[in-house]
PATOR-114720 format. One line per 4 residues: number of its first residue (from 1); their letters; for each residue x, y, z of N, C-alpha, C. Coordinates in pm, 1 decimal. Example, Ala and Ser with C-alpha at 12.3 -4.5 7.8 and 13.67 -1.06 7.14 Angstrom:
REM residues 2
1> as> 1319.0/-569.0/780.0/1230.0/-450.0/780.0/1320.0/-330.0/780.0  1285.0/-225.0/708.0/1367.0/-106.0/714.0/1290.0/3.0/787.0
//
This chain:
REM residues 238
1> xxxx> 1875.8/-60.1/-859.9/1793.6/46.7/-914.2/1693.0/92.6/-808.2  1677.5/223.4/-796.1/1587.5/281.4/-696.7/1488.0/372.2/-767.2  1361.5/364.7/-723.7/1258.4/453.7/-774.2/1204.5/536.6/-658.6  1175.2/662.9/-684.9/1120.4/752.3/-584.0/998.1/823.9/-641.0
5> xxxx> 889.5/827.4/-561.9/768.0/895.0/-604.3/756.8/1031.5/-539.1  692.8/1124.5/-609.5/686.7/1263.4/-565.5/543.9/1317.9/-570.7  528.4/1434.9/-509.1/411.0/1519.1/-526.8/458.1/1656.3/-573.3  400.0/1711.5/-681.4/297.8/1651.8/-767.7/352.2/1531.7/-843.8
9> xxxx> 261.9/1456.8/-903.1/291.5/1326.0/-961.3/419.3/1325.2/-1045.0  518.8/1251.2/-998.6/645.5/1234.7/-1070.8/716.5/1111.8/-1015.6  798.4/1049.2/-1099.7/880.5/935.2/-1058.7/1023.2/961.0/-1103.2  1117.0/942.4/-1010.4/1259.3/954.8/-1040.6/1325.0/817.4/-1024.2
13> xxxx> 1430.5/795.6/-1101.9/1501.4/666.9/-1097.6/1651.1/691.8/-1081.8  1713.3/608.6/-997.5/1858.6/610.4/-982.0/1914.0/473.2/-1016.0  2020.4/471.4/-1095.4/2085.0/344.4/-1130.2/2223.1/333.5/-1066.9  2253.4/429.0/-976.0/2384.7/426.9/-909.8/2368.5/442.2/-757.9
17> xxxx> 2270.4/371.0/-702.6/2246.8/368.2/-558.3/2217.2/505.5/-499.8  2154.5/592.6/-579.0/2110.4/720.7/-528.1/2206.5/835.8/-548.2  2322.2/811.5/-610.8/2416.7/921.3/-633.8/2360.2/1024.0/-731.7  2292.7/976.4/-835.3/2228.0/1065.6/-931.9/2087.7/1013.8/-960.5
21> xxxx> 2001.5/1104.9/-1004.1/1861.2/1070.7/-1029.0/1815.6/1124.2/-1164.5  1729.9/1049.2/-1228.1/1671.6/1087.6/-1356.4/1520.2/1093.2/-1342.6  1460.6/1202.8/-1386.6/1315.0/1213.1/-1385.7/1258.4/1135.9/-1503.4  1164.2/1046.0/-1476.2/1104.3/963.4/-1580.7/986.5/1036.9/-1644.8
25> xxxx> 958.1/1005.6/-1770.5/851.8/1076.1/-1843.5/712.6/1024.6/-1806.6  663.5/1065.0/-1690.3/530.4/1021.5/-1645.8/428.1/1121.0/-1699.2  373.6/1089.2/-1815.2/271.3/1173.2/-1876.9/144.2/1090.4/-1886.9  52.5/1112.4/-1794.5/-68.8/1031.4/-1787.4/-189.2/1123.2/-1766.3
29> xxxx> -306.8/1066.5/-1789.0/-431.3/1135.5/-1756.1/-484.5/1079.5/-1624.9  -571.3/1156.0/-1559.1/-629.3/1115.2/-1432.1/-781.0/1106.2/-1445.9  -844.3/1019.9/-1366.9/-990.3/1014.8/-1368.8/-1048.7/1153.5/-1343.5  -1154.8/1186.9/-1416.7/-1211.9/1320.9/-1409.1/-1249.8/1359.0/-1267.1
33> xxxx> -1296.1/1261.9/-1188.7/-1341.5/1292.0/-1053.5/-1227.4/1339.2/-963.4  -1104.6/1306.8/-1000.5/-988.3/1347.0/-919.2/-904.4/1455.1/-985.2  -941.1/1495.6/-1105.3/-859.5/1590.1/-1180.1/-900.4/1733.6/-1147.4  -863.0/1776.3/-1026.8/-897.7/1908.9/-977.1/-776.8/1964.1/-903.0
37> xxxx> -746.5/2093.8/-915.3/-626.2/2149.1/-851.1/-620.7/2128.7/-700.7  -735.5/2116.9/-634.7/-735.6/2100.8/-489.3/-715.0/1956.3/-444.9  -714.4/1862.6/-537.7/-694.1/1721.8/-504.3/-549.5/1685.0/-535.8  -471.4/1641.0/-435.8/-328.2/1614.2/-458.6/-306.4/1496.1/-550.7
41> xxxx> -188.7/1492.6/-610.2/-147.3/1380.4/-694.3/-9.2/1336.5/-646.5  -6.4/1267.2/-533.6/122.0/1224.5/-477.3/136.9/1073.1/-491.5  254.2/1031.4/-533.1/283.9/888.3/-542.8/336.5/842.3/-407.8  265.1/748.3/-345.2/302.8/707.3/-210.3/339.8/559.4/-199.4
45> xxxx> 332.3/486.2/-310.1/372.0/344.8/-305.7/417.2/302.9/-444.7  527.3/228.8/-450.9/579.7/177.6/-577.4/611.8/30.2/-560.1  574.2/-50.8/-658.4/601.7/-194.7/-653.6/653.9/-240.6/-788.9  746.0/-335.6/-785.7/805.2/-392.7/-906.7/777.2/-542.4/-907.3
49> xxxx> 737.4/-594.2/-1023.0/712.4/-737.6/-1034.6/847.9/-809.3/-1033.6  876.6/-890.1/-931.1/1008.8/-953.6/-924.4/1036.6/-1047.9/-1040.7  931.2/-1101.9/-1102.7/950.4/-1192.0/-1216.5/975.1/-1115.9/-1345.9  932.4/-989.2/-1348.7/949.8/-904.5/-1467.9/990.4/-765.0/-1419.3
53> xxxx> 1118.1/-740.2/-1396.3/1162.8/-614.8/-1334.0/1127.2/-488.8/-1411.9  1092.0/-501.2/-1538.9/1051.9/-383.3/-1615.8/907.0/-343.0/-1588.5  833.1/-424.7/-1513.9/694.0/-393.1/-1481.5/689.5/-320.7/-1346.9  648.8/-194.9/-1350.9/650.0/-108.3/-1233.4/509.8/-52.5/-1212.5
57> xxxx> 468.1/-46.2/-1085.7/336.2/5.9/-1050.3/353.7/113.2/-943.3  279.7/223.8/-959.0/290.5/335.1/-864.8/150.1/383.1/-829.6  120.3/387.8/-699.8/-13.2/427.7/-655.8/-19.6/576.2/-627.8  -133.7/634.7/-660.4/-153.4/778.9/-646.7/-256.8/810.6/-540.5
61> xxxx> -219.5/900.8/-454.0/-312.1/958.9/-357.7/-328.5/1106.9/-398.2  -423.6/1138.2/-482.0/-543.6/1069.0/-524.9/-543.8/1072.3/-677.6  -565.9/961.8/-744.3/-567.4/969.9/-889.7/-543.3/841.9/-966.1  -546.6/724.8/-899.5/-538.1/599.9/-973.3/-408.9/524.1/-950.2
65> xxxx> -377.7/437.4/-1045.7/-260.4/350.7/-1038.3/-186.5/359.2/-1170.2  -57.2/391.1/-1162.0/24.5/401.9/-1281.9/98.9/271.3/-1306.0  115.8/239.4/-1435.3/187.4/116.3/-1472.0/282.7/144.9/-1586.0  403.5/91.1/-1574.0/500.2/91.6/-1682.7/541.9/-51.9/-1710.1
69> xxxx> 544.0/-89.7/-1835.3/586.7/-224.3/-1873.9/723.8/-224.8/-1939.8  789.5/-107.3/-1941.3/919.1/-97.5/-2009.2/1023.9/-29.1/-1921.8  1018.1/-54.8/-1791.9/1120.0/-1.8/-1702.1/1109.8/145.4/-1672.5  993.3/205.4/-1701.8/973.0/346.1/-1671.6/980.3/438.8/-1790.5
73> xxxx> 999.9/384.3/-1911.7/1007.0/470.5/-2030.3/870.5/529.8/-2064.3  765.8/449.9/-2049.8/629.9/496.9/-2076.3/538.7/451.3/-1962.8  432.1/529.5/-1939.3/339.9/501.4/-1829.9/196.0/519.3/-1876.1  106.3/444.6/-1812.8/-37.8/463.6/-1832.6/-105.0/458.7/-1696.1
77> xxxx> -218.8/524.5/-1686.5/-301.5/514.3/-1566.1/-398.9/399.6/-1588.7  -385.6/293.3/-1509.8/-467.0/174.0/-1532.7/-594.2/172.3/-1447.8  -612.8/273.3/-1363.3/-741.6/292.0/-1297.1/-791.9/429.0/-1339.3  -867.7/428.4/-1446.3/-919.0/551.1/-1503.8/-1065.9/528.2/-1537.5
81> xxxx> -1135.0/636.0/-1569.5/-1275.2/622.0/-1606.2/-1363.6/716.9/-1529.0  -1492.8/685.6/-1523.5/-1592.0/769.6/-1457.8/-1625.0/712.6/-1320.7  -1617.1/797.4/-1217.6/-1644.9/756.2/-1080.6/-1730.5/862.5/-1013.3  -1806.7/818.8/-914.7/-1891.1/910.8/-839.1/-1809.4/984.1/-733.6
85> xxxx> -1711.9/916.0/-674.8/-1635.2/969.4/-562.9/-1487.6/947.0/-589.6  -1403.7/1047.0/-559.2/-1260.3/1032.5/-582.8/-1197.7/926.7/-493.3  -1269.3/884.0/-387.7/-1218.4/778.1/-301.8/-1194.5/648.3/-375.7  -1265.9/626.4/-484.6/-1248.3/504.2/-562.5/-1113.3/499.3/-632.7
89> xxxx> -1051.0/614.7/-652.5/-920.8/617.8/-718.8/-813.5/672.9/-624.1  -840.9/662.7/-493.9/-745.3/703.1/-390.5/-668.5/578.0/-349.4  -552.7/554.8/-412.6/-478.5/429.8/-396.8/-361.5/453.0/-301.9  -363.4/386.3/-187.6/-263.0/410.2/-84.0/-144.7/314.4/-89.5
93> xxxx> -164.7/196.2/-144.0/-56.3/97.9/-143.0/-76.5/0.5/-258.0  34.8/-46.7/-314.8/29.2/-146.5/-421.1/136.8/-250.6/-396.0  102.1/-377.9/-415.6/199.2/-486.6/-404.6/179.7/-582.1/-521.8  288.7/-647.0/-559.8/286.1/-751.0/-662.3/314.8/-883.1/-593.6
97> xxxx> 233.8/-983.8/-622.3/258.2/-1113.8/-560.3/395.7/-1165.8/-602.5  481.3/-1204.7/-506.2/618.7/-1243.0/-539.9/630.6/-1372.0/-619.9  525.2/-1453.1/-622.0/532.3/-1580.9/-693.5/429.1/-1591.9/-805.9  344.1/-1490.3/-822.1/240.1/-1495.7/-924.9/250.2/-1371.0/-1012.4
101> xxxx> 328.9/-1376.2/-1118.9/349.3/-1259.6/-1204.9/216.3/-1203.0/-1255.6  208.5/-1071.1/-1258.2/88.8/-1006.2/-1309.3/-23.8/-992.7/-1210.1  -5.1/-1042.5/-1087.0/-109.3/-1029.7/-984.4/-79.8/-907.7/-898.5  -168.2/-809.6/-908.4/-150.0/-680.9/-842.2/-261.2/-662.4/-739.3
105> xxxx> -226.0/-617.0/-618.6/-324.2/-588.0/-514.4/-304.3/-445.1/-466.6  -415.5/-373.2/-449.0/-407.6/-234.2/-404.3/-494.5/-213.5/-281.0  -452.6/-119.8/-196.6/-530.0/-75.2/-81.2/-584.0/63.5/-112.7  -714.2/83.6/-93.7/-777.3/209.3/-129.5/-857.3/264.6/-11.8
109> xxxx> -916.5/380.3/-34.7/-998.5/442.9/68.8/-1121.5/358.7/102.5  -1162.0/271.0/10.9/-1284.7/193.8/30.0/-1262.4/43.3/32.8  -1139.4/-3.9/48.7/-1117.6/-148.0/54.4/-992.3/-189.9/-19.9  -979.6/-320.8/-41.2/-864.7/-377.5/-112.0/-914.7/-450.0/-236.7
113> xxxx> -839.6/-433.7/-346.2/-882.3/-489.0/-474.1/-764.4/-555.4/-543.7  -795.8/-650.3/-633.3/-691.0/-728.9/-697.9/-716.8/-745.3/-846.1  -607.0/-747.1/-920.5/-608.2/-783.7/-1061.3/-511.6/-899.3/-1081.8  -551.2/-995.4/-1163.7/-461.8/-1107.3/-1196.0/-411.1/-1097.9/-1339.2
117> xxxx> -444.5/-987.6/-1407.8/-405.2/-972.8/-1547.7/-342.1/-835.9/-1574.4  -255.6/-794.6/-1481.7/-180.7/-669.6/-1496.4/-272.1/-548.4/-1509.0  -379.6/-550.8/-1430.4/-468.3/-435.0/-1412.4/-572.3/-417.5/-1522.7  -596.8/-520.4/-1600.4/-704.8/-511.2/-1699.1/-841.1/-525.7/-1632.8
121> xxxx> -851.5/-611.0/-1532.7/-977.1/-634.3/-1461.1/-947.0/-638.7/-1311.3  -1049.6/-604.8/-1230.5/-1031.5/-596.9/-1085.7/-1142.4/-670.6/-1012.1  -1108.3/-722.6/-893.7/-1206.8/-785.7/-806.8/-1188.4/-736.1/-664.7  -1298.7/-730.1/-591.8/-1297.6/-687.0/-452.4/-1251.1/-802.5/-364.7
125> xxxx> -1149.3/-779.4/-280.5/-1099.9/-884.6/-191.7/-1183.4/-898.6/-64.4  -1287.3/-817.5/-51.3/-1380.4/-828.7/61.9/-1308.3/-818.4/196.6  -1224.1/-718.8/208.3/-1161.6/-694.1/337.8/-1269.3/-661.3/440.6  -1253.3/-707.1/565.6/-1353.5/-675.7/668.3/-1377.7/-525.6/677.4
129> xxxx> -1503.0/-487.5/700.0/-1540.4/-346.8/699.2/-1536.2/-286.9/838.6  -1463.8/-177.5/850.1/-1461.3/-101.5/974.7/-1557.1/17.8/969.9  -1626.8/33.0/858.7/-1732.4/132.5/841.3/-1819.8/83.2/726.4  -1942.7/129.9/714.0/-2035.2/73.8/614.8/-1986.5/80.7/470.6
133> xxxx> -1916.3/187.0/432.2/-1875.5/200.4/292.8/-1747.3/123.9/260.5  -1688.1/58.9/359.3/-1564.7/-14.9/337.2/-1450.6/41.6/419.2  -1360.6/-43.4/460.8/-1248.5/0.6/544.6/-1157.2/95.8/469.4  -1104.3/192.2/543.2/-1001.8/281.2/490.5/-870.8/202.8/496.2
137> xxxx> -830.2/143.7/384.3/-713.6/55.5/381.4/-589.4/135.6/343.9  -483.7/116.8/420.8/-367.0/203.8/406.7/-242.6/134.0/353.3  -208.4/14.1/404.2/-82.1/-48.5/365.1/-102.6/-198.5/343.7  -34.6/-250.7/242.6/-30.3/-394.2/214.5/114.4/-441.9/220.5
141> xxxx> 134.5/-567.2/262.6/269.8/-625.0/260.7/259.6/-776.4/259.8  342.3/-839.7/178.2/355.0/-985.5/181.1/464.3/-1025.1/279.5  448.2/-1142.0/339.7/557.0/-1199.0/417.9/667.8/-1241.7/322.1  792.3/-1206.5/348.3/902.1/-1242.2/257.6/907.9/-1392.9/232.8
145> xxxx> 917.9/-1429.2/105.8/926.4/-1569.4/69.5/796.9/-1646.0/82.1  686.6/-1576.0/107.1/557.5/-1642.0/127.6/452.8/-1568.1/45.7  414.4/-1626.8/-65.9/320.1/-1561.2/-157.2/176.0/-1573.8/-111.3  152.6/-1638.7/1.6/15.9/-1657.5/50.9/-15.2/-1576.0/175.3
149> xxxx> 85.7/-1530.5/248.6/61.7/-1452.5/369.8/65.8/-1303.8/335.7  -50.8/-1239.6/350.2/-66.7/-1100.0/312.5/-121.8/-1021.5/431.6  -57.5/-908.3/461.7/-100.4/-822.1/571.1/-166.4/-696.6/514.1  -271.0/-650.9/581.3/-344.1/-531.5/538.3/-372.3/-444.3/659.8
153> xxxx> -316.7/-323.7/660.3/-339.1/-227.9/768.7/-453.5/-135.6/729.5  -546.6/-113.1/824.2/-667.7/-38.5/790.1/-718.2/41.1/910.0  -822.1/118.8/884.5/-887.9/195.7/989.2/-1025.9/236.5/942.4  -1090.1/324.6/1018.2/-1223.8/368.0/978.8/-1224.6/505.1/912.5
157> xxxx> -1107.8/566.1/892.6/-1095.8/690.1/815.7/-953.3/742.1/828.8  -919.5/843.2/750.5/-786.0/903.1/760.7/-760.7/954.1/902.7  -855.7/1025.5/956.7/-847.3/1071.4/1095.2/-935.5/985.4/1185.5  -936.7/855.0/1157.9/-1023.9/764.9/1231.5/-977.5/737.7/1373.6
161> xxxx> -1066.7/678.4/1450.6/-1036.0/643.5/1588.8/-1045.8/493.0/1611.7  -1045.6/416.4/1503.2/-1055.2/270.5/1512.4/-970.9/211.2/1400.2  -896.6/105.6/1432.0/-810.3/46.5/1329.5/-800.2/-103.6/1348.6  -738.1/-168.6/1250.6/-719.7/-313.4/1257.3/-607.1/-353.6/1164.0
165> xxxx> -539.7/-462.2/1200.0/-445.4/-527.1/1110.5/-507.1/-660.0/1070.4  -535.7/-674.6/941.9/-594.0/-797.3/890.4/-483.8/-884.9/830.8  -495.8/-1016.2/851.4/-396.3/-1111.1/802.2/-467.9/-1219.1/722.4  -413.9/-1249.1/605.0/-465.3/-1358.4/523.9/-353.1/-1458.2/499.7
169> xxxx> -383.3/-1585.3/517.9/-285.1/-1690.3/491.3/-316.6/-1766.6/363.7  -413.7/-1714.4/286.0/-446.5/-1775.6/157.1/-455.8/-1668.0/48.9  -368.1/-1569.0/59.7/-353.9/-1462.8/-40.1/-483.4/-1385.1/-63.9  -552.6/-1353.9/45.1/-667.8/-1265.9/34.9/-802.1/-1333.1/19.3
173> xxxx> -805.1/-1465.7/14.8/-934.3/-1533.8/4.5/-1014.6/-1519.0/133.3  -946.7/-1528.3/246.9/-1009.8/-1509.1/378.7/-918.5/-1420.0/462.6  -981.9/-1343.0/553.1/-908.1/-1251.1/638.9/-940.0/-1276.4/785.6  -840.9/-1256.0/870.6/-861.1/-1260.0/1015.6/-801.4/-1133.7/1074.2
177> xxxx> -864.1/-1081.5/1177.7/-811.8/-961.9/1242.9/-713.1/-1001.9/1351.2  -592.9/-947.1/1344.2/-490.6/-977.5/1444.4/-530.1/-918.3/1579.0  -506.8/-994.1/1683.5/-531.5/-945.1/1818.9/-406.9/-870.4/1864.8  -410.6/-738.0/1854.9/-293.2/-656.3/1886.6/-273.7/-636.1/2036.0
181> xxxx> -371.8/-672.5/2115.5/-357.4/-664.9/2260.6/-395.0/-532.3/2321.2  -394.0/-425.6/2241.7/-431.2/-293.1/2291.1/-516.4/-224.9/2185.1  -606.8/-137.2/2225.4/-682.7/-61.2/2125.8/-594.7/48.0/2065.4  -599.3/60.1/1933.8/-525.5/166.6/1868.1/-617.8/286.7/1849.4
185> xxxx> -562.0/405.1/1865.9/-643.5/526.0/1867.1/-650.1/595.0/1731.7  -579.3/542.7/1632.5/-586.4/595.9/1496.3/-577.4/479.8/1398.9  -599.2/510.4/1271.6/-574.9/413.9/1165.5/-428.5/369.6/1168.7  -402.7/243.9/1132.9/-265.3/196.2/1117.8/-211.1/249.9/985.3
189> xxxx> -109.3/333.9/993.3/-55.6/397.4/873.7/73.5/333.5/824.6  137.6/252.9/904.9/265.4/196.2/862.0/272.5/48.6/898.0  343.7/-25.3/814.5/351.9/-170.1/827.2/483.4/-214.4/764.8  553.6/-305.0/832.4/680.7/-354.2/778.6/702.2/-498.0/821.8
193> xxxx> 762.5/-576.0/732.2/801.0/-713.5/761.8/951.0/-724.2/739.6  1020.6/-782.8/836.0/1165.7/-794.7/825.8/1202.3/-895.9/716.7  1271.8/-853.7/610.3/1302.8/-946.9/501.7/1399.2/-1057.1/542.3  1479.0/-1033.1/646.0/1574.6/-1133.7/692.4/1517.0/-1224.1/801.2
197> xxxx> 1410.9/-1177.2/866.6/1342.8/-1256.3/969.4/1192.8/-1241.7/944.7  1139.2/-1315.2/847.2/1002.2/-1291.8/799.9/893.4/-1315.0/903.4  925.6/-1377.9/1016.0/826.0/-1391.7/1122.7/804.5/-1260.6/1196.8  895.0/-1164.1/1180.2/889.9/-1039.5/1255.5/812.4/-934.1/1176.8
201> xxxx> 701.8/-889.8/1235.4/611.1/-794.9/1171.0/594.3/-674.5/1263.3  592.3/-555.8/1204.1/576.9/-431.9/1279.2/464.3/-349.2/1218.3  390.8/-277.7/1302.4/294.1/-181.9/1251.7/284.3/-66.8/1351.4  228.1/44.0/1305.9/223.1/161.9/1391.1/99.7/244.0/1360.8
205> xxxx> 41.5/299.2/1467.6/-62.9/398.9/1450.5/2.9/531.7/1416.2  -78.9/627.7/1376.6/-25.6/758.4/1337.4/35.2/833.6/1455.2  -5.9/797.8/1577.4/41.1/871.3/1693.8/157.3/801.9/1765.6  217.7/702.2/1699.9/340.4/646.0/1755.1/325.1/520.4/1837.2
209> xxxx> 210.4/452.9/1828.5/194.8/322.6/1893.5/256.5/216.6/1801.8  377.9/174.5/1829.6/445.2/74.8/1747.6/422.5/-63.1/1808.9  375.7/-156.0/1727.4/349.1/-291.8/1774.4/438.3/-389.6/1700.1  476.1/-498.2/1769.5/575.6/-589.9/1716.9/531.1/-733.8/1742.0
213> xxxx> 541.6/-815.5/1637.8/513.0/-958.4/1649.3/633.9/-1036.5/1599.5  670.3/-1141.8/1670.9/781.6/-1227.2/1627.8/732.3/-1361.4/1575.0  598.9/-1375.3/1557.8/544.5/-1503.3/1511.3/437.3/-1483.4/1403.9  465.6/-1392.8/1310.5/376.8/-1365.8/1196.4/237.9/-1321.2/1237.8
217> xxxx> 231.3/-1243.0/1344.3/105.2/-1180.3/1380.1/18.5/-1256.1/1478.0  68.6/-1364.9/1533.6/-13.7/-1439.4/1629.4/-15.0/-1370.9/1766.4  97.4/-1318.3/1806.7/107.6/-1248.3/1934.9/180.2/-1116.1/1913.7  144.5/-1017.4/1996.8/197.4/-882.4/1977.5/239.3/-820.7/2110.0
221> xxxx> 332.2/-725.7/2099.9/364.2/-641.1/2213.6/380.9/-497.0/2165.3  363.6/-404.8/2256.2/367.4/-262.6/2221.5/503.3/-204.6/2256.2  563.5/-135.0/2160.9/688.2/-61.8/2182.5/663.2/83.5/2142.8  602.7/162.0/2230.5/568.1/298.7/2191.0/690.7/384.6/2166.2
225> xxxx> 678.4/475.0/2070.6/783.2/573.3/2046.6/786.2/673.2/2162.2  892.3/753.7/2174.4/899.9/849.8/2284.2/777.4/940.7/2289.9  744.5/984.8/2407.8/626.8/1069.0/2428.5/631.2/1191.9/2338.0  520.2/1218.7/2273.2/510.7/1335.0/2187.3/543.7/1310.0/2042.4
229> xxxx> 598.8/1193.1/2009.3/630.3/1161.4/1870.0/502.6/1118.0/1798.7  470.4/1185.7/1691.6/349.8/1152.4/1618.6/367.5/1168.0/1469.2  256.5/1153.6/1399.2/254.8/1158.3/1253.6/352.3/1054.9/1193.9  337.0/929.7/1237.6/419.4/820.7/1188.7/349.5/759.9/1065.8
233> xxxx> 413.6/771.6/949.5/350.6/726.2/826.0/427.1/613.6/756.6  543.9/574.6/806.1/616.7/466.5/742.1/709.1/397.2/840.8  732.5/269.2/816.0/825.6/188.0/893.1/908.1/104.4/796.6  1027.9/68.0/837.0/1111.4/-25.7/760.8/1180.1/-116.7/860.4
237> xx> 1203.9/-241.0/819.7/1270.9/-338.2/907.1/1379.2/-409.0/828.0  1491.6/-436.0/896.4/1600.0/-505.7/830.2/1677.5/-587.5/933.3
//
């Protein structure tokens, strides 16, 4: 089964490896602070709880986090309410802990947050700050088969000039900044872990600085994309 997120806010599902697609009934409300025609509603990350495949989470840039508990038949926005700034509901990435059902972690414009009860309550994971209001966090990923190793790609803004890859080996209780060996000139927008070789981790700046580690982030080397290649927003490894 494959799920695809769209802009404006929509989710499609395929049950035949992408040959045909069905639009799911995503009828939700958005936080008032983000409910404006000039603020996009694009789904940029989808996660499924491996222990409960009918539990699906979809992050919105900008507008909260959607959850379905019935395989996509019905949806609710689980980050809703009154906010001062739409950045609080600007959700860039969502992951479900592979060994702890109901534990959801999100990366937002102002940091990383976690729920252990399927989004009823949230706590700040205290990601290191690259700016006073909190790091601009872009991507989260678990190491395959390891429910305690969590990677977080961040920067100091969407068009920032400073970035970092944070690594936690205790599922977000403590963070360390990976020594990438070179300064990155933009926020890290893409992150991938090879599911068949979980020690192999990749990340990239927006301007095509691709970095590679073969030892779970302890050492890195740079494999830049061809000159002039930019606007890199996603990576995959297999």
